[in-house]
C-alpha positions in Angstrom: 21.5 85.4 7.6 20.6 81.8 5.3 23.1 80.6 2.7 22.5 78.0 0.6 24.9 74.9 0.1 24.9 72.2 -2.4 21.2 72.9 -3.6 19.3 71.3 -0.8 21.3 72.1 2.3 21.0 75.2 4.2 23.4 76.5 6.5 21.4 78.3 9.2 22.6 80.3 12.5 21.4 78.6 15.6 20.0 81.5 16.6 17.2 81.1 14.0 16.7 77.6 14.9 14.4 75.9 17.4 12.3 72.4 18.0 9.2 72.5 16.3 6.3 73.3 18.8 4.3 70.1 18.5 7.5 68.3 19.5 8.7 69.9 22.8 6.4 68.1 24.8 7.3 64.7 23.5 11.3 65.2 23.4 13.3 63.9 26.3 17.0 63.9 27.3 19.1 61.2 25.3 22.4 60.0 26.1 24.4 62.1 23.5 28.1 61.3 24.2 28.6 59.1 21.1 27.0 62.1 19.1 29.1 64.9 20.5 32.3 62.9 20.2 31.7 62.6 16.5 30.4 65.6 15.5 33.1 67.4 17.6 35.8 64.9 15.7 34.4 65.3 12.3 31.9 68.2 12.5 28.3 67.7 11.4 28.0 64.8 9.0 23.9 64.6 8.5 21.7 67.6 8.2 18.8 68.1 10.5 15.3 68.5 9.5 12.3 70.4 9.6 10.5 73.3 8.4 11.5 77.1 7.3 9.0 79.4 8.3 9.4 82.9 8.2 12.8 82.7 8.1 12.8 80.0 11.5 14.0 76.7 10.9 11.8 74.2 13.0 13.5 71.0 13.6 11.8 67.9 13.5 14.2 65.6 13.4 18.2 66.0 14.5 17.1 67.1 18.0 20.2 66.1 19.6 22.9 67.0 17.0 21.1 70.8 17.7 21.6 70.5 21.9 24.9 69.1 20.9 25.6 71.5 18.7 24.8 74.6 21.1 27.3 72.4 23.8 30.1 72.8 21.4 29.4 76.4 20.9 28.7 76.3 17.1 27.3 78.9 15.2 25.6 77.6 12.6 24.2 73.9 11.2 23.2 72.4 8.2 19.6 72.1 7.3 17.5 70.3 5.0 13.9 71.8 4.4 11.3 69.0 4.2 8.2 71.2 5.0 5.4 68.8 6.2 2.1 69.6 7.2 1.9 70.2 11.0 -0.6 67.4 11.4 2.0 65.0 10.5 5.3 65.9 12.1 4.9 63.8 14.9 4.1 60.4 12.9 6.8 61.4 10.4 9.2 62.3 13.4 8.1 58.2 14.9 8.8 56.6 11.6 12.2 58.1 10.6 13.3 57.5 14.0 12.5 53.9 14.0 15.5 51.7 14.3 16.4 47.9 14.4 18.5 47.1 17.0 21.9 46.0 15.9 22.7 42.0 16.0 26.1 41.2 17.9 27.6 39.8 14.3 26.8 43.3 12.4 28.7 44.8 15.2 31.6 42.7 14.8 31.6 43.0 11.3 31.2 46.9 11.3 33.7 47.6 13.6 36.2 45.6 11.8 35.4 48.0 8.7 35.9 51.2 11.2 39.2 49.9 12.9 40.9 49.6 9.6 41.4 45.5 9.9 39.5 44.2 7.2 41.8 42.0 5.0 44.5 41.6 7.6 45.8 38.3 9.2 44.4 37.3 12.2 47.6 37.7 13.7 47.8 41.2 12.3 44.4 41.9 13.7 45.0 41.1 17.2 48.1 42.7 17.1 46.0 46.1 16.2 43.8 45.0 18.9 46.3 44.7 22.0 45.3 41.0 21.9 48.8 40.0 23.1 47.9 41.8 26.7 44.4 41.4 26.5 43.2 42.1 30.0 45.0 45.3 30.3 42.7 47.6 29.9 44.8 50.3 29.3 46.6 48.6 26.1 44.4 48.7 23.0 47.0 48.0 20.7 48.1 49.9 17.6 44.7 51.3 17.1 44.7 52.9 20.1 41.8 53.8 22.7 40.8 56.8 20.7 40.0 54.4 17.7 37.9 52.1 19.7 36.3 55.1 21.3 35.3 56.0 17.9 33.8 53.2 16.7 31.8 52.9 19.7 30.3 56.3 19.5 30.3 56.2 15.9 28.1 53.1 15.8 26.3 54.2 19.0 27.3 50.6 20.6 25.4 49.3 23.7 29.1 48.0 24.9 32.8 49.7 25.6 35.8 49.2 24.5 36.7 46.2 26.1 33.6 44.3 25.8 33.9 45.2 21.8 37.5 43.2 21.8 35.9 40.3 23.7 33.3 40.3 20.9 36.0 40.4 18.2 37.9 37.4 19.8 34.5 35.3 20.2 34.1 36.1 16.5 37.5 35.7 15.1 37.7 32.1 17.0 34.5 31.0 15.4 35.7 31.9 12.0 39.3 30.6 12.9 37.4 27.1 13.6 34.9 26.8 11.4 34.7 22.7 12.2 34.9 23.5 16.0 32.7 26.6 16.8 30.4 26.7 19.6 27.6 29.0 18.0 28.6 31.6 20.3 28.1 34.3 17.7 24.5 33.0 17.2 23.9 32.5 20.8 24.5 36.1 21.1 22.4 37.4 18.2 19.3 35.0 19.2 20.1 36.4 22.7 20.6 33.1 24.4 23.2 34.8 26.8 25.1 38.1 26.8 28.5 39.0 25.8 30.8 38.6 28.9 28.9 35.3 28.9 30.0 34.3 25.5 33.4 35.3 26.4 33.8 33.0 29.6 32.0 30.1 27.2 35.0 30.4 25.0 37.7 30.9 27.5 36.4 27.5 29.3 36.1 26.0 25.9 40.4 27.0 25.5 41.0 26.0 28.5 39.5 22.1 28.3 41.0 21.6 25.1 44.6 22.8 26.6 43.7 20.7 29.6 43.0 17.8 26.8 46.3 18.0 25.0 48.2 18.6 28.4 46.8 15.5 29.4 47.6 13.6 25.9 51.2 15.0 26.0 51.9 14.3 30.0 50.8 10.8 29.0 53.1 10.5 26.1 55.7 11.9 28.4 55.1 9.7 30.9 55.0 6.1 29.3 58.5 7.3 27.4 60.5 9.4 30.4 62.6 6.6 32.6 61.5 6.2 35.8 62.5 4.3 38.7 61.3 2.4 41.9 62.7 1.7 45.3 61.7 -1.1 47.6 61.8 -1.5 51.3 61.7 -4.6 53.5 60.5 -3.0 56.5 57.8 -0.9 58.1 56.5 2.5 56.7 55.7 3.6 60.2 59.4 5.2 60.0 60.6 6.1 56.3 63.9 8.0 56.9 64.7 6.8 53.6 62.4 9.3 51.7 63.0 13.2 52.0 60.4 15.0 54.1 58.3 17.2 51.6 58.8 15.1 48.6 56.1 12.7 47.7 53.5 13.8 45.5 50.9 11.0 46.4 50.7 8.2 48.9 48.3 5.4 47.9 47.8 1.9 49.8 45.3 -0.3 51.9 45.9 -0.5 55.4 45.8 -3.9 56.9 41.6 -4.1 57.7 40.6 -4.6 61.3 40.3 -8.0 62.6 39.8 -9.5 58.9 42.9 -11.5 58.4 46.2 -12.3 59.4 48.9 -11.8 57.3 52.3 -13.4 56.9 55.4 -12.2 58.8 53.9 -9.5 60.5 55.7 -9.8 63.7 54.4 -9.1 67.3 51.2 -6.7 67.9 51.0 -6.2 63.8 48.4 -3.3 62.6 45.1 -4.9 61.9 45.0 -6.8 64.9 44.7 -4.0 67.8 42.0 -5.3 70.8 39.4 -2.2 70.2 38.6 0.1 67.6 39.9 2.8 69.1 43.6 1.5 69.4 43.3 0.7 65.8 42.5 4.4 64.7 45.4 5.1 66.5 47.8 3.2 65.0 46.2 4.2 61.8 46.6 7.5 62.4 50.3 6.8 63.4 51.2 5.5 60.0 49.6 8.7 58.3 51.6 11.1 60.4 54.5 9.5 59.0 53.0 9.9 55.5 52.3 13.4 56.0 55.6 14.5 57.4 57.2 12.9 53.8 54.0 14.4 51.4 55.0 17.8 49.7 52.8 20.5 50.9 49.1 19.9 49.0 49.9 16.4 48.4 47.6 13.4 48.7 46.7 10.7 51.1 44.7 7.8 49.2 44.1 5.1 51.1 41.4 2.0 50.5 39.3 0.7 53.4 36.4 -1.5 54.2 34.3 -2.1 57.5 34.6 -5.4 59.4 32.7 -8.2 57.4 31.9 -10.0 60.7 30.7 -6.8 63.2 29.3 -4.8 59.9 28.9 -0.5 61.1 28.9 -1.1 64.9 32.8 -0.2 64.9 32.4 2.4 62.3 35.8 2.2 61.4 35.8 4.3 58.0 34.2 7.3 59.8 36.5 7.3 63.0 39.5 7.3 60.1 38.1 10.3 58.6 37.1 12.3 61.6 40.9 10.9 63.2 42.6 12.3 59.9 40.8 15.6 59.9 41.5 16.1 63.3 45.4 15.0 62.6 45.7 18.0 60.6 44.4 16.5 57.2 42.3 18.1 54.6 39.6 15.8 53.8 38.6 15.6 49.9 36.6 12.6 48.9 35.3 9.3 49.9 35.0 7.1 47.1 33.2 3.8 47.1 34.3 0.6 45.5 31.5 -1.6 44.8 32.6 -5.5 44.6 30.7 -7.3 41.6 31.3 -10.7 42.4 31.6 -10.6 46.4 31.6 -13.9 47.8 29.3 -14.7 50.4 29.8 -14.3 54.0 28.3 -14.6 57.2 27.0 -10.8 58.1 24.4 -11.4 61.2 21.8 -9.0 61.1 22.4 -7.4 58.1 22.6 -7.8 54.1 26.0 -9.0 52.5 28.4 -6.4 52.2 29.8 -6.1 48.9 31.7 -2.2 48.9 34.8 -0.6 50.5 35.8 2.8 50.9 38.2 5.0 49.1 39.6 8.0 51.6 41.2 10.3 50.0 42.9 13.4 51.9 45.2 16.2 51.5 48.2 17.4 52.9 47.6 21.2 53.7 49.4 24.3 52.0 51.1 24.2 48.4 49.0 24.3 45.1 46.0 21.7 45.2 46.4 19.4 41.9 43.6 17.4 40.5 43.3 15.9 36.7 39.8 16.2 35.6 38.9 12.5 34.7 38.1 11.4 31.3 37.0 8.1 30.3 38.5 6.5 27.2 41.8 6.8 25.2 40.6 9.9 23.1 43.1 11.3 20.0 40.6 13.8 19.4 38.0 15.9 21.4 35.2 18.4 20.3 32.7 20.5 22.7 30.0 22.2 22.4 27.6 24.5 24.2 25.2 22.5 26.6 22.2 23.7 28.6 21.3 23.4 32.5 18.2 22.2 33.8 18.0 25.9 34.8 19.0 27.1 31.5 22.6 28.5 31.7 24.7 27.4 29.4 28.2 25.9 29.7 30.9 23.6 27.7 30.6 20.5 27.6 32.3 17.2 25.6 30.8 16.1 22.6 32.4 12.9 22.2 30.3 10.3 24.0 32.7 8.8 25.8 34.5 12.0 27.1 32.6 12.3 30.3 33.9 12.6 33.8 33.9 9.5 36.0 31.8 9.3 39.1 33.7 8.5 42.5 31.8 4.9 42.8 34.0 2.3 41.3 32.8 -0.8 40.0 35.0 -3.8 39.4 35.0 -7.6 40.2 37.0 -8.9 43.1 40.5 -9.1 42.3 41.5 -12.5 40.1 44.9 -14.0 41.8 45.9 -15.3 38.0 47.1 -12.0 37.4 49.7 -12.7 40.3 50.0 -16.3 38.9 51.2 -15.0 35.6 54.5 -13.4 37.6 54.8 -15.5 40.3 52.6 -19.2 40.3 53.7 -19.6 43.8 52.6 -16.3 45.1 49.5 -15.6 46.8 48.2 -12.4 48.5 45.2 -12.4 50.7 44.0 -8.7 49.7 45.1 -7.5 46.3 43.2 -4.9 44.9 41.9 -4.1 41.1 44.7 -1.9 39.6 42.1 0.4 37.9 41.4 1.7 41.1 45.0 2.5 41.8 45.3 3.9 38.2 42.6 6.0 38.4 43.7 7.6 41.5 47.0 8.1 40.5 45.9 9.6 37.3 44.0 11.8 39.4 46.4 13.1 42.1 49.7 12.9 40.6 51.6 14.4 37.5 53.8 12.1 35.5 57.5 11.8 36.9 56.0 12.5 40.5 57.4 10.3 43.2 54.4 8.2 44.6 54.8 5.8 47.5 52.4 2.6 49.0 53.2 2.2 52.8 51.6 -1.5 52.3 53.1 -2.4 48.9 51.7 -6.3 49.5 51.2 -7.9 45.9 52.5 -4.5 44.0 49.5 -2.9 42.8 51.0 0.2 42.7 53.3 -0.7 40.0 51.0 0.8 37.8 52.2 4.2 38.8 55.5 3.1 36.6 53.3 2.4 33.5 51.8 5.3 34.0 55.3 7.3 34.1 55.3 7.9 38.0 58.3 7.1 40.2 57.4 4.5 42.8 58.4 3.6 46.4 57.1 0.7 48.2 56.9 -0.6 51.6 56.2 -3.9 53.1 57.3 -5.9 56.5 56.9 -9.4 54.7 60.2 -10.2 52.5 58.2 -12.7 50.0 55.6 -9.7 49.0 58.8 -7.5 48.7 60.4 -10.0 46.3 57.4 -10.1 44.4 56.7 -6.7 43.8 60.2 -6.2 42.4 59.2 -9.1 39.9 55.9 -6.9 39.2 57.7 -3.8 39.0 60.5 -5.2 36.8 58.1 -6.3 34.3 56.7 -2.9 34.4 59.8 -1.4 33.1 60.3 -4.2 30.5 56.4 -3.3 29.3 57.8 0.6 29.0 60.8 -0.3 26.8 58.6 -2.6 24.8 56.0 1.0 24.4 59.5 3.0 23.4 60.7 1.2 20.8 57.4 0.7 19.2 56.5 4.1 19.6 60.0 5.6 18.0 59.4 2.7 15.7 55.9 4.1 14.5 57.8 7.8 14.5 
């Protein structure tokens, strides 16, 4: 029996409903979970459309709702008679079923309405959606999984509940940071990347900002916290004064083979070995003691050059790297120090040598540490989306001087006038520029760590005090140790001056 409802709608028994014969051959099964979910929860919200002929209602639009009603065991459906000519049935179905693809921005805005969180503060929104436990796919906040599922089904979204939360996270970040947004929502709408990629880019953006903020805080704490130093006038071949597994970083420069005779080195000094094999063996022996003192995961940075007179025939750097690896170290990097004003020195059969190596190895174990290096002391930093040559998106800093440094250092040869400013009578044959030590210390240690130099020489490692590290230095030459003490004390005085200025500014 037919019963008129609300004028135009008619409730018709499913027994008297059929799919229009002209559509039977073109209708294919469709995903209907979302419609079944909402129809079961809220009932039928839209009538099916079609022609009523001799008591039978032939559906032209609403086939899925008809099939769902049968699967739910319903007896009737609301129908709307439109009585279009048979020749227009297929054309009408095609035009009425045209849909534009919903943009991600539209999805997010509509979802906010359906989730009932429009007008709430960002904190309340996040609490409602369980953002305090975001990675837990079982926690959907006070809104609950059912409400999420309802939104997915009601909107027929091509994403799941977890992805919807990611979308909301991306949208809210860009709303809360209008001056710092990456354009992630626009990229999603334009099809530049998928939702998971947008979420990963957002997390990368947040991580990089956090790292930058931590660097600023660490630098401030490092400059203001109390630090100390210890100097020992003895060989670093045995360092019983240092507790095992306590040093974060050893940074030094061993005497190069056959290049200089340093003062007060005693008999058979390191650097004057008769053969390259003996030199490398002694080099590794010094490093074995350093490994014992390093924390698991701690680093050794050592500057080493090839012989100026013999060139690569000795292949010292390569031999040392291989020897360290055989000794149980984990090779990390071989940096290049390019000297721009190297003096002319006779080099048979080759061009003038203007570089030395900076070897980085690591003691196995522990958590590896490396601080991403940024050029320049930046007070603020912002980020944008970059694109690789293959078209992949990534997060990059927008500030022009905020680029990661390379492993090639270009400096002039050290100017001894820097040492004479501390003690006019002191001279050292092979001082190293402070900038190289500073970069390595910032890369491979943290403020308040203990770092050490097994061949302290002119005290370049004193920059560690300025950077907030505690420093230990060894040298067999008493004059070098005496000079190091003066240089270290000067660094501590400068730190005190910095703290006073900082307190006044605060």
